[in-house]
C-alpha positions, 0 to 999 in steps of 0.5 A: 505465531505467524498471525502475530507476525502479520499483525506486527508488521501491519501495526508497524506500517500504520504507526509509520504512516500515522507518525509521518503524514500528520500536519499541514504541508505548507511547502513543496519539500514537505509535499515531496516528503509526503509523497515519498512517505506515502510510497514507502508505506505503500510498498511495505503494504504491497509487499506484505499482501503479495508475500502473504498471497504467494505463501498461501497459494504454495500452501505455506500459510494458513488461508485464515492468515492470509485472509487477515493479512490481505484484508488488513493491507487493503484497509492500510492502503485505504488509509494511506490513500485517504491521508495523501488525498487530504494533503493540498498540494502548495504549488503547480509543482506539487499538483503534478506530483499529486497526479503522479501519486494518485493513480498508482495509489488508486490501482493498489487499493483496487487490487488489493481489493481484487486480491482480498475477494480472490483469497475469500473465494479461494480462487487461485488464478485470480489470487495469483493475477492480483498478486502479480498485477500489484507489480505495476503500482509498486514500480511506481512507488519505487520511483516515488520513494525517491522524490523526497530526497 
């Protein structure tokens, strides 16, 4: 049942990302909207992975389900990274915005990889460290989710 819920959440995030990031980015307003959508998608991915990791650490989730959720989150984050990096900023202001989104995206993907490795190694300390460290990019995405408004 939890596997189905985790899969449904992952599919919802993927559908959001796929529908919100399609097409060219011609104006700075469109680029800001893409950055905001990226931030919102990454927020969902991170929160899902953190929640799964913490449930696992508390003994409230099957380890195999945690592995699947975290692995899916890592793949989803990598997909989001590919999507936003394929967007060419249309102007100088958008170049600066791209610099602001690149760092937390890269950091989140790296930390999700660290989390996946920790889960698979059954290393509780590293799992907790990676899940907690995701708070950094999460805070950045919280700020960036407002740039499209």
